[in-house]
OpenMM code with the backbone's topology and positions (N, CA, C; nanometers):
from openmm import Vec3, app, unit

residues = "MET THR HIS ARG LEU SER GLN VAL LEU THR SER VAL LEU LEU LEU SER GLY SER LEU ASN ALA MET ALA GLU ASN MET LYS PHE GLY TYR VAL ASN ALA ALA ARG VAL TYR SER GLU SER GLN THR ALA GLN GLN ILE GLU GLN ASN LEU GLN LYS GLU PHE ALA ASN GLN GLN GLN LYS ILE ASN ALA LEU GLN GLN GLU ASN ASN GLN ILE ARG GLU LYS LEU VAL SER GLY SER LEU LYS ALA ASN ASP LYS GLN LYS LEU GLU THR LYS LEU VAL GLN ASN ARG MET ALA VAL ALA LYS PHE LEU GLU ASP TYR ASN LEU ARG ARG ASN GLU GLU PHE ALA ALA LEU GLN GLN ASN ALA ASN ALA ILE VAL ARG ARG LEU ALA GLU GLN GLU HIS PHE ASP LEU ILE VAL GLN GLU ALA VAL PHE VAL ARG ALA GLN TYR ASP ILE THR GLU ARG VAL ILE LYS LEU LEU ASP GLY ARG".split()
positions = [
    Vec3(-13.8240, 8.1126, -9.3214),
    Vec3(-13.9391, 8.1707, -9.3861),
    Vec3(-14.0598, 8.1679, -9.2919),
    Vec3(-14.0862, 8.0562, -9.2290),
    Vec3(-14.1968, 8.0436, -9.1355),
    Vec3(-14.1737, 8.1338, -9.0149),
    Vec3(-14.0481, 8.1423, -8.9726),
    Vec3(-14.0136, 8.2281, -8.8598),
    Vec3(-14.0404, 8.3754, -8.8946),
    Vec3(-14.0040, 8.4146, -9.0163),
    Vec3(-14.0245, 8.5532, -9.0619),
    Vec3(-14.1747, 8.5849, -9.0688),
    Vec3(-14.2548, 8.4934, -9.1217),
    Vec3(-14.3996, 8.5112, -9.1294),
    Vec3(-14.4588, 8.5249, -8.9893),
    Vec3(-14.4097, 8.4481, -8.8976),
    Vec3(-14.4553, 8.4544, -8.7594),
    Vec3(-14.4253, 8.5916, -8.6987),
    Vec3(-14.3084, 8.6454, -8.7287),
    Vec3(-14.2717, 8.7779, -8.6778),
    Vec3(-14.3627, 8.8866, -8.7361),
    Vec3(-14.3897, 8.8760, -8.8648),
    Vec3(-14.4757, 8.9750, -8.9303),
    Vec3(-14.6163, 8.9697, -8.8709),
    Vec3(-14.6717, 8.8505, -8.8547),
    Vec3(-14.8058, 8.8373, -8.7975),
    Vec3(-14.8112, 8.8905, -8.6549),
    Vec3(-14.7091, 8.8628, -8.5766),
    Vec3(-14.7029, 8.9133, -8.4398),
    Vec3(-14.6996, 9.0657, -8.4390),
    Vec3(-14.6217, 9.1235, -8.5293),
    Vec3(-14.6126, 9.2698, -8.5393),
    Vec3(-14.7471, 9.3305, -8.5773),
    Vec3(-14.8145, 9.2680, -8.6727),
    Vec3(-14.9451, 9.3180, -8.7162),
    Vec3(-15.0452, 9.3126, -8.6012),
    Vec3(-15.0468, 9.2040, -8.5275),
    Vec3(-15.1393, 9.1915, -8.4152),
    Vec3(-15.1110, 9.2952, -8.3074),
    Vec3(-14.9847, 9.3161, -8.2775),
    Vec3(-14.9486, 9.4160, -8.1770),
    Vec3(-14.9864, 9.5564, -8.2232),
    Vec3(-14.9616, 9.5839, -8.3504),
    Vec3(-14.9936, 9.7148, -8.4059),
    Vec3(-15.1442, 9.7392, -8.4050),
    Vec3(-15.2226, 9.6392, -8.4423),
    Vec3(-15.3680, 9.6577, -8.4445),
    Vec3(-15.4216, 9.6799, -8.3037),
    Vec3(-15.3639, 9.6149, -8.2069),
    Vec3(-15.4051, 9.6355, -8.0684),
    Vec3(-15.3756, 9.7764, -8.0216),
    Vec3(-15.2598, 9.8289, -8.0583),
    Vec3(-15.2263, 9.9653, -8.0174),
    Vec3(-15.3112, 10.0676, -8.0924),
    Vec3(-15.3477, 10.0377, -8.2183),
    Vec3(-15.4356, 10.1281, -8.2926),
    Vec3(-15.5740, 10.1327, -8.2290),
    Vec3(-15.6231, 10.0180, -8.1846),
    Vec3(-15.7532, 10.0146, -8.1170),
    Vec3(-15.7490, 10.0957, -7.9884),
    Vec3(-15.6412, 10.0824, -7.9138),
    Vec3(-15.6271, 10.1579, -7.7898),
    Vec3(-15.6221, 10.3076, -7.8191),
    Vec3(-15.5520, 10.3466, -7.9261),
    Vec3(-15.5455, 10.4877, -7.9638),
    Vec3(-15.6834, 10.5386, -8.0033),
    Vec3(-15.7560, 10.4604, -8.0803),
    Vec3(-15.8887, 10.5012, -8.1269),
    Vec3(-15.9851, 10.5178, -8.0105),
    Vec3(-15.9715, 10.4350, -7.9079),
    Vec3(-16.0588, 10.4450, -7.7918),
    Vec3(-16.0352, 10.5742, -7.7153),
    Vec3(-15.9152, 10.6277, -7.7212),
    Vec3(-15.8821, 10.7499, -7.6493),
    Vec3(-15.9098, 10.8757, -7.7303),
    Vec3(-15.9515, 10.8604, -7.8542),
    Vec3(-15.9765, 10.9763, -7.9394),
    Vec3(-16.1215, 11.0212, -7.9254),
    Vec3(-16.1418, 11.1510, -7.9433),
    Vec3(-16.2766, 11.2069, -7.9357),
    Vec3(-16.3138, 11.2587, -8.0741),
    Vec3(-16.4258, 11.2084, -8.1268),
    Vec3(-16.4699, 11.2420, -8.2611),
    Vec3(-16.5984, 11.3241, -8.2562),
    Vec3(-16.6196, 11.4027, -8.3609),
    Vec3(-16.7426, 11.4792, -8.3742),
    Vec3(-16.7819, 11.4899, -8.5201),
    Vec3(-16.9091, 11.5178, -8.5418),
    Vec3(-16.9621, 11.5320, -8.6772),
    Vec3(-17.0569, 11.6506, -8.6800),
    Vec3(-17.0456, 11.7327, -8.7854),
    Vec3(-17.1359, 11.8458, -8.8053),
    Vec3(-17.2019, 11.8309, -8.9414),
    Vec3(-17.3336, 11.8338, -8.9428),
    Vec3(-17.4097, 11.8293, -9.0674),
    Vec3(-17.4267, 11.9733, -9.1161),
    Vec3(-17.3406, 12.0145, -9.2088),
    Vec3(-17.3400, 12.1528, -9.2569),
    Vec3(-17.4730, 12.1907, -9.3211),
    Vec3(-17.5342, 12.0984, -9.3922),
    Vec3(-17.6627, 12.1276, -9.4569),
    Vec3(-17.7684, 12.1647, -9.3527),
    Vec3(-17.7687, 12.0945, -9.2412),
    Vec3(-17.8634, 12.1276, -9.1334),
    Vec3(-17.8326, 12.2642, -9.0739),
    Vec3(-17.7048, 12.2937, -9.0561),
    Vec3(-17.6661, 12.4240, -9.0016),
    Vec3(-17.7195, 12.5348, -9.0915),
    Vec3(-17.7054, 12.5165, -9.2239),
    Vec3(-17.7460, 12.6197, -9.3189),
    Vec3(-17.8969, 12.6260, -9.3393),
    Vec3(-17.9681, 12.5224, -9.3029),
    Vec3(-18.1133, 12.5256, -9.3227),
    Vec3(-18.1906, 12.5470, -9.1924),
    Vec3(-18.1378, 12.5005, -9.0798),
    Vec3(-18.2136, 12.5052, -8.9554),
    Vec3(-18.1754, 12.6190, -8.8621),
    Vec3(-18.0593, 12.6758, -8.8793),
    Vec3(-18.0197, 12.7813, -8.7858),
    Vec3(-18.1022, 12.9069, -8.8101),
    Vec3(-18.1330, 12.9764, -8.7026),
    Vec3(-18.2076, 13.1016, -8.7140),
    Vec3(-18.1275, 13.2035, -8.7948),
    Vec3(-17.9971, 13.1979, -8.7825),
    Vec3(-17.9109, 13.2896, -8.8568),
    Vec3(-17.9283, 13.2689, -9.0068),
    Vec3(-17.9277, 13.1442, -9.0509),
    Vec3(-17.9452, 13.1142, -9.1937),
    Vec3(-18.0843, 13.1547, -9.2407),
    Vec3(-18.1843, 13.1288, -9.1587),
    Vec3(-18.3209, 13.1663, -9.1949),
    Vec3(-18.3353, 13.3181, -9.2043),
    Vec3(-18.2657, 13.3894, -9.1161),
    Vec3(-18.2686, 13.5359, -9.1210),
    Vec3(-18.2011, 13.5869, -9.2477),
    Vec3(-18.0924, 13.5228, -9.2877),
    Vec3(-18.0248, 13.5594, -9.4128),
    Vec3(-18.1211, 13.5435, -9.5298),
    Vec3(-18.1917, 13.4313, -9.5348),
    Vec3(-18.2873, 13.4067, -9.6436),
    Vec3(-18.3973, 13.5127, -9.6453),
    Vec3(-18.4498, 13.5472, -9.5271),
    Vec3(-18.5552, 13.6490, -9.5194),
    Vec3(-18.5038, 13.7850, -9.5661),
    Vec3(-18.3827, 13.8199, -9.5237),
    Vec3(-18.3245, 13.9479, -9.5646),
    Vec3(-18.3039, 13.9535, -9.7159),
    Vec3(-18.2588, 13.8426, -9.7728),
    Vec3(-18.2388, 13.8382, -9.9177),
    Vec3(-18.3713, 13.8508, -9.9920),
    Vec3(-18.4749, 13.7861, -9.9391),
    Vec3(-18.6061, 13.7964, -10.0032),
    Vec3(-18.6563, 13.9407, -10.0008),
    Vec3(-18.6344, 14.0098, -9.8885),
    Vec3(-18.6741, 14.1508, -9.8805),
    Vec3(-18.5911, 14.2355, -9.9767),
    Vec3(-18.4608, 14.2103, -9.9776),
    Vec3(-18.3697, 14.2882, -10.0611),
    Vec3(-18.4028, 14.2747, -10.2098),
    Vec3(-18.4439, 14.1556, -10.2499),
    Vec3(-18.4683, 14.1292, -10.3915),
    Vec3(-18.6171, 14.1231, -10.4271),
    Vec3(-18.7045, 14.1657, -10.3368),
    Vec3(-18.8489, 14.1535, -10.3592),
    Vec3(-18.8951, 14.2298, -10.4832),
    Vec3(-18.8511, 14.3539, -10.4983),
    Vec3(-18.8938, 14.4328, -10.6151),
    Vec3(-18.8468, 14.3680, -10.7444),
    Vec3(-18.7224, 14.3246, -10.7450),
    Vec3(-18.6691, 14.2605, -10.8651),
    Vec3(-18.7413, 14.1294, -10.8933),
    Vec3(-18.7771, 14.0572, -10.7876),
    Vec3(-18.8481, 13.9304, -10.8049),
    Vec3(-18.9834, 13.9537, -10.8709),
    Vec3(-19.0513, 14.0606, -10.8324),
    Vec3(-19.1800, 14.0926, -10.8955),
    Vec3(-19.1611, 14.1225, -11.0440),
    Vec3(-19.0558, 14.1958, -11.0765),
    Vec3(-19.0274, 14.2260, -11.2174),
    Vec3(-18.9968, 14.0980, -11.2951),
    Vec3(-18.9223, 14.0083, -11.2324),
    Vec3(-18.8874, 13.8810, -11.2968),
    Vec3(-19.0128, 13.7980, -11.3199),
    Vec3(-19.1018, 13.7948, -11.2215),
    Vec3(-19.2280, 13.7214, -11.2378),
    Vec3(-19.3071, 13.7767, -11.3559),
    Vec3(-19.3108, 13.9092, -11.3679),
    Vec3(-19.3813, 13.9718, -11.4804),
    Vec3(-19.3140, 13.9352, -11.6127),
    Vec3(-19.1808, 13.9349, -11.6153),
    Vec3(-19.1085, 13.8968, -11.7372),
    Vec3(-19.1375, 13.7523, -11.7757),
    Vec3(-19.1450, 13.6652, -11.6762),
    Vec3(-19.1728, 13.5246, -11.7052),
    Vec3(-19.3144, 13.5066, -11.7599),
    Vec3(-19.4090, 13.5820, -11.7062),
    Vec3(-19.5453, 13.5767, -11.7608),
    Vec3(-19.5464, 13.6282, -11.9044),
    Vec3(-19.4727, 13.7366, -11.9272),
    Vec3(-19.4626, 13.7906, -12.0628),
    Vec3(-19.3990, 13.6878, -12.1564),
    Vec3(-19.2970, 13.6184, -12.1076),
    Vec3(-19.2323, 13.5143, -12.1890),
    Vec3(-19.3310, 13.4047, -12.2269),
    Vec3(-19.4159, 13.3661, -12.1334),
    Vec3(-19.5176, 13.2640, -12.1629),
    Vec3(-19.6118, 13.3118, -12.2731),
    Vec3(-19.6531, 13.4364, -12.2642),
    Vec3(-19.7420, 13.4923, -12.3668),
    Vec3(-19.6714, 13.4991, -12.5023),
    Vec3(-19.5440, 13.5385, -12.5002),
    Vec3(-19.4670, 13.5461, -12.6249),
    Vec3(-19.4557, 13.4077, -12.6881),
    Vec3(-19.4254, 13.3072, -12.6066),
    Vec3(-19.4132, 13.1701, -12.6590),
    Vec3(-19.5450, 13.1233, -12.7216),
    Vec3(-19.6562, 13.1557, -12.6561),
    Vec3(-19.7872, 13.1181, -12.7116),
    Vec3(-19.8095, 13.1829, -12.8482),
    Vec3(-19.7730, 13.3100, -12.8593),
    Vec3(-19.7883, 13.3799, -12.9875),
    Vec3(-19.6976, 13.3190, -13.0938),
    Vec3(-19.5745, 13.2840, -13.0527),
    Vec3(-19.4800, 13.2260, -13.1484),
    Vec3(-19.5267, 13.0888, -13.1963),
    Vec3(-19.5853, 13.0118, -13.1073),
    Vec3(-19.6330, 12.8777, -13.1417),
    Vec3(-19.7562, 12.8851, -13.2320),
    Vec3(-19.8350, 12.9896, -13.2157),
    Vec3(-19.9589, 13.0003, -13.2941),
    Vec3(-19.9321, 13.0046, -13.4444),
    Vec3(-19.8173, 13.0567, -13.4845),
    Vec3(-19.7810, 13.0582, -13.6256),
    Vec3(-19.8536, 13.1625, -13.7084),
    Vec3(-19.9270, 13.2525, -13.6464),
    Vec3(-20.0044, 13.3517, -13.7212),
    Vec3(-19.9335, 13.4870, -13.7329),
    Vec3(-19.8043, 13.4899, -13.7019),
    Vec3(-19.7303, 13.6161, -13.7030),
    Vec3(-19.6565, 13.6377, -13.8339),
    Vec3(-19.6423, 13.7645, -13.8687),
    Vec3(-19.5593, 13.8002, -13.9830),
    Vec3(-19.4136, 13.7798, -13.9419),
    Vec3(-19.3262, 13.7638, -14.0378),
    Vec3(-19.1840, 13.7389, -14.0107),
    Vec3(-19.1233, 13.8493, -13.9257),
    Vec3(-19.1584, 13.9737, -13.9551),
    Vec3(-19.1041, 14.0880, -13.8817),
    Vec3(-19.1499, 14.0854, -13.7354),
    Vec3(-19.2792, 14.0594, -13.7129),
    Vec3(-19.3336, 14.0516, -13.5769),
    Vec3(-19.2735, 13.9335, -13.5003),
    Vec3(-19.2567, 13.8239, -13.5697),
    Vec3(-19.1985, 13.7048, -13.5082),
    Vec3(-19.0559, 13.7341, -13.4615),
    Vec3(-18.9797, 13.8031, -13.5444),
    Vec3(-18.8415, 13.8357, -13.5091),
    Vec3(-18.8374, 13.9292, -13.3880),
    Vec3(-18.9274, 14.0266, -13.3822),
    Vec3(-18.9330, 14.1187, -13.2679),
    Vec3(-18.9647, 14.0431, -13.1385),
    Vec3(-19.0605, 13.9527, -13.1471),
    Vec3(-19.0973, 13.8746, -13.0280),
    Vec3(-18.9835, 13.7829, -12.9836),
    Vec3(-18.9146, 13.7220, -13.0785),
    Vec3(-18.8009, 13.6357, -13.0440),
    Vec3(-18.6903, 13.7171, -12.9774),
    Vec3(-18.6667, 13.8380, -13.0281),
    Vec3(-18.5669, 13.9266, -12.9673),
    Vec3(-18.6087, 13.9636, -12.8254),
    Vec3(-18.7360, 13.9970, -12.8075),
    Vec3(-18.7880, 14.0313, -12.6748),
    Vec3(-18.7752, 13.9130, -12.5796),
    Vec3(-18.8027, 13.7940, -12.6284),
    Vec3(-18.7905, 13.6730, -12.5475),
    Vec3(-18.6464, 13.6542, -12.5006),
    Vec3(-18.5514, 13.6736, -12.5896),
    Vec3(-18.4096, 13.6605, -12.5542),
    Vec3(-18.3712, 13.7663, -12.4509),
    Vec3(-18.4175, 13.8896, -12.4704),
    Vec3(-18.3872, 13.9970, -12.3749),
    Vec3(-18.4443, 13.9654, -12.2368),
    Vec3(-18.5662, 13.9162, -12.2344),
    Vec3(-18.6289, 13.8800, -12.1068),
    Vec3(-18.5523, 13.7672, -12.0379),
    Vec3(-18.5128, 13.6687, -12.1153),
    Vec3(-18.4362, 13.5571, -12.0580),
    Vec3(-18.3035, 13.6062, -12.0014),
    Vec3(-18.2406, 13.6998, -12.0705),
    Vec3(-18.1143, 13.7554, -12.0213),
    Vec3(-18.1360, 13.8329, -11.8911),
    Vec3(-18.2473, 13.9047, -11.8819),
    Vec3(-18.2795, 13.9788, -11.7596),
    Vec3(-18.3025, 13.8829, -11.6433),
    Vec3(-18.3733, 13.7736, -11.6688),
    Vec3(-18.3969, 13.6722, -11.5655),
    Vec3(-18.2644, 13.6104, -11.5218),
    Vec3(-18.1791, 13.5778, -11.6173),
    Vec3(-18.0486, 13.5187, -11.5855),
    Vec3(-17.9638, 13.6155, -11.5038),
    Vec3(-17.9687, 13.7438, -11.5373),
    Vec3(-17.8926, 13.8457, -11.4637),
    Vec3(-17.9427, 13.8550, -11.3205),
    Vec3(-18.0744, 13.8539, -11.3038),
    Vec3(-18.1314, 13.8569, -11.1692),
    Vec3(-18.0836, 13.7374, -11.0882),
    Vec3(-18.0928, 13.6184, -11.1460),
    Vec3(-18.0513, 13.4974, -11.0751),
    Vec3(-17.9033, 13.5025, -11.0401),
    Vec3(-17.8235, 13.5543, -11.1307),
    Vec3(-17.6800, 13.5672, -11.1043),
    Vec3(-17.6551, 13.6631, -10.9877),
    Vec3(-17.7216, 13.7784, -10.9890),
    Vec3(-17.7065, 13.8763, -10.8805),
    Vec3(-17.7528, 13.8181, -10.7471),
    Vec3(-17.8674, 13.7513, -10.7495),
    Vec3(-17.9216, 13.6918, -10.6270),
    Vec3(-17.8264, 13.5858, -10.5719),
    Vec3(-17.7809, 13.4964, -10.6589),
    Vec3(-17.6923, 13.3890, -10.6133),
    Vec3(-17.5587, 13.4424, -10.5642),
    Vec3(-17.5069, 13.5456, -10.6284),
    Vec3(-17.3824, 13.6065, -10.5830),
    Vec3(-17.3998, 13.6638, -10.4431),
    Vec3(-17.5072, 13.7359, -10.4233),
    Vec3(-17.5350, 13.7962, -10.2922),
    Vec3(-17.5583, 13.6892, -10.1868),
    Vec3(-17.6314, 13.5850, -10.2230),
    Vec3(-17.6580, 13.4746, -10.1300),
    Vec3(-17.5282, 13.4047, -10.0921),
    Vec3(-17.4433, 13.3808, -10.1896),
    Vec3(-17.3150, 13.3156, -10.1623),
    Vec3(-17.2285, 13.4001, -10.0697),
    Vec3(-17.2329, 13.5324, -10.0864),
    Vec3(-17.1577, 13.6207, -9.9968),
    Vec3(-17.2060, 13.6041, -9.8530),
    Vec3(-17.3368, 13.6074, -9.8355),
    Vec3(-17.3943, 13.5962, -9.7011),
    Vec3(-17.3647, 13.4599, -9.6385),
    Vec3(-17.3794, 13.3547, -9.7169),
    Vec3(-17.3577, 13.2219, -9.6617),
    Vec3(-17.2096, 13.1918, -9.6413),
    Vec3(-17.1216, 13.2597, -9.7131),
    Vec3(-16.9779, 13.2443, -9.6879),
    Vec3(-16.9444, 13.2982, -9.5493),
    Vec3(-17.0050, 13.4105, -9.5136),
    Vec3(-16.9843, 13.4659, -9.3798),
    Vec3(-17.0414, 13.3721, -9.2732),
    Vec3(-17.1581, 13.3159, -9.3000),
    Vec3(-17.2183, 13.2194, -9.2077),
    Vec3(-17.1278, 13.0976, -9.1914),
    Vec3(-17.0728, 13.0503, -9.3016),
    Vec3(-16.9837, 12.9344, -9.2972),
    Vec3(-16.8588, 12.9647, -9.2147),
    Vec3(-16.8039, 13.0837, -9.2301),
    Vec3(-16.6870, 13.1214, -9.1506),
    Vec3(-16.7209, 13.1218, -9.0017),
    Vec3(-16.8368, 13.1764, -8.9674),
    Vec3(-16.8794, 13.1768, -8.8269),
    Vec3(-16.8991, 13.0350, -8.7745),
    Vec3(-16.9636, 12.9512, -8.8538),
    Vec3(-16.9868, 12.8125, -8.8122),
    Vec3(-16.8545, 12.7387, -8.7944),
    Vec3(-16.7608, 12.7589, -8.8862),
    Vec3(-16.6300, 12.6934, -8.8747),
    Vec3(-16.5547, 12.7420, -8.7514),
    Vec3(-16.5654, 12.8700, -8.7194),
    Vec3(-16.5004, 12.9229, -8.5991),
    Vec3(-16.5605, 12.8590, -8.4742),
    Vec3(-16.6917, 12.8402, -8.4741),
    Vec3(-16.7584, 12.7750, -8.3606),
    Vec3(-16.7124, 12.6305, -8.3482),
    Vec3(-16.7019, 12.5606, -8.4597),
    Vec3(-16.6565, 12.4207, -8.4574),
    Vec3(-16.5140, 12.4136, -8.4036),
    Vec3(-16.4267, 12.5042, -8.4493),
    Vec3(-16.2884, 12.5050, -8.3994),
    Vec3(-16.2848, 12.5328, -8.2494),
    Vec3(-16.3674, 12.6287, -8.2048),
    Vec3(-16.3711, 12.6616, -8.0622),
    Vec3(-16.4197, 12.5416, -7.9807),
    Vec3(-16.5242, 12.4743, -8.0291),
    Vec3(-16.5725, 12.3532, -7.9615),
    Vec3(-16.4631, 12.2469, -7.9562),
    Vec3(-16.3929, 12.2306, -8.0676),
    Vec3(-16.2865, 12.1298, -8.0750),
    Vec3(-16.1785, 12.1580, -7.9719),
    Vec3(-16.1423, 12.2837, -7.9578),
    Vec3(-16.0379, 12.3195, -7.8613),
    Vec3(-16.0878, 12.3075, -7.7179),
    Vec3(-16.2062, 12.3604, -7.6909),
    Vec3(-16.2588, 12.3604, -7.5546),
    Vec3(-16.2889, 12.2202, -7.5027),
    Vec3(-16.3364, 12.1348, -7.5917),
    Vec3(-16.3791, 12.0018, -7.5478),
    Vec3(-16.2833, 11.8917, -7.5917),
    Vec3(-16.1687, 11.9323, -7.6413),
    Vec3(-16.0590, 11.8408, -7.6758),
    Vec3(-16.0980, 11.7333, -7.7774),
    Vec3(-16.1658, 11.7756, -7.8830),
    Vec3(-16.1952, 11.6834, -7.9922),
    Vec3(-16.0667, 11.6585, -8.0703),
    Vec3(-16.0474, 11.5345, -8.1139),
    Vec3(-15.9335, 11.5011, -8.1987),
    Vec3(-15.9685, 11.5175, -8.3458),
    Vec3(-16.0961, 11.4981, -8.3787),
    Vec3(-16.1387, 11.5052, -8.5178),
    Vec3(-16.2865, 11.5424, -8.5240),
    Vec3(-16.3173, 11.6431, -8.6069),
    Vec3(-16.4563, 11.6782, -8.6359),
    Vec3(-16.4684, 11.6831, -8.7873),
    Vec3(-16.5641, 11.6077, -8.8411),
    Vec3(-16.5837, 11.6020, -8.9865),
    Vec3(-16.7198, 11.6613, -9.0221),
    Vec3(-16.7313, 11.7034, -9.1490),
    Vec3(-16.8581, 11.7586, -9.1958),
    Vec3(-16.9318, 11.6648, -9.2900),
    Vec3(-16.8624, 11.5702, -9.3483),
    Vec3(-16.9287, 11.4771, -9.4391),
    Vec3(-16.8896, 11.3351, -9.4032),
    Vec3(-16.9882, 11.2492, -9.4009),
    Vec3(-16.9637, 11.1089, -9.3716),
    Vec3(-17.0797, 11.0270, -9.4274),
    Vec3(-17.0517, 10.9034, -9.4584),
    Vec3(-17.1554, 10.8139, -9.5087),
    Vec3(-17.2473, 10.7712, -9.3950),
    Vec3(-17.1892, 10.7480, -9.2790),
    Vec3(-17.2667, 10.7049, -9.1632),
    Vec3(-17.2043, 10.7651, -9.0384),
    Vec3(-17.2894, 10.8131, -8.9474),
    Vec3(-17.2418, 10.8694, -8.8211),
    Vec3(-17.3384, 10.8285, -8.7110),
    Vec3(-17.2846, 10.7776, -8.6033),
    Vec3(-17.3684, 10.7474, -8.4866),
    Vec3(-17.4094, 10.8788, -8.4209),
    Vec3(-17.5269, 10.8790, -8.3635),
    Vec3(-17.5819, 11.0004, -8.3024),
    Vec3(-17.4909, 11.0559, -8.1927),
    Vec3(-17.4180, 10.9700, -8.1257),
    Vec3(-17.3322, 11.0157, -8.0160),
    Vec3(-17.2215, 11.1096, -8.0635),
    Vec3(-17.1894, 11.1070, -8.1929),
    Vec3(-17.0834, 11.1924, -8.2460),
    Vec3(-17.1372, 11.3208, -8.3088),
    Vec3(-17.2674, 11.3293, -8.3274),
    Vec3(-17.3275, 11.4432, -8.3973),
    Vec3(-17.3363, 11.5646, -8.3042),
    Vec3(-17.2627, 11.6691, -8.3377),
    Vec3(-17.2636, 11.7920, -8.2581),
    Vec3(-17.3340, 11.9060, -8.3329),
    Vec3(-17.4086, 11.8715, -8.4360),
    Vec3(-17.4739, 11.9722, -8.5201),
    Vec3(-17.5652, 12.0633, -8.4395),
    Vec3(-17.6477, 12.0068, -8.3541),
    Vec3(-17.7428, 12.0868, -8.2762),
    Vec3(-17.6696, 12.1871, -8.1875),
    Vec3(-17.5587, 12.1459, -8.1298),
    Vec3(-17.4798, 12.2370, -8.0454),
    Vec3(-17.4221, 12.3511, -8.1282),
    Vec3(-17.3761, 12.3191, -8.2478),
    Vec3(-17.3210, 12.4230, -8.3356),
    Vec3(-17.4309, 12.5221, -8.3737),
    Vec3(-17.5496, 12.4720, -8.4057),
    Vec3(-17.6619, 12.5595, -8.4415),
    Vec3(-17.6965, 12.6518, -8.3246),
    Vec3(-17.7039, 12.5964, -8.2049),
    Vec3(-17.7370, 12.6781, -8.0874),
    Vec3(-17.6313, 12.7850, -8.0627),
    Vec3(-17.5055, 12.7490, -8.0743),
    Vec3(-17.3985, 12.8472, -8.0547),
    Vec3(-17.3998, 12.9531, -8.1648),
    Vec3(-17.4277, 12.9124, -8.2856),
    Vec3(-17.4335, 13.0057, -8.3980),
    Vec3(-17.5468, 13.1065, -8.3787),
    Vec3(-17.6573, 13.0590, -8.3258),
    Vec3(-17.7735, 13.1455, -8.3038),
    Vec3(-17.7663, 13.2196, -8.1705),
    Vec3(-17.6635, 13.1922, -8.0921),
    Vec3(-17.6472, 13.2607, -7.9646),
    Vec3(-17.7448, 13.2164, -7.8581),
    Vec3(-17.7942, 13.0938, -7.8687),
    Vec3(-17.8898, 13.0408, -7.7696),
    Vec3(-17.8167, 12.9760, -7.6551),
] * unit.nanometer
topology = app.Topology()
chain = topology.addChain("A")
for resn in residues:
    res = topology.addResidue(resn, chain)
    for name in ("N", "CA", "C"):
        topology.addAtom(name, app.Element.getBySymbol(name[0]), res)
């Protein structure tokens, strides 16, 4: 029994030593995707283009929201006839639906654009991994030493700098 325990401990020690040696020979990288999507010129250009594309609709939505505020004030005042109150409540629901539709359209379009950006960023990460012989590149981690962070390089490559 003691002999068997000794063999197991020896095996564990040898295995841990070889794992350490393997880890020392591995090359790791980390990409902060949130930074890529917020700091890259490409992402900022996408945001600007979306703002231009949806500017007219955004103005209409702002007007609807102001109208909704006025409607709510009238409804709270309690001085409306039942028929007028019902019309205002219906208008409020219609306005809210219009705002929700706008947000849905905007988010759908934004997701389309950022999906393309994500594909480009992932292709750059794969190319970096192959060219520089990375063994592992991760996008999420609890803690990362600065020496492993390749986010800035990915941003520069994505922006063509």
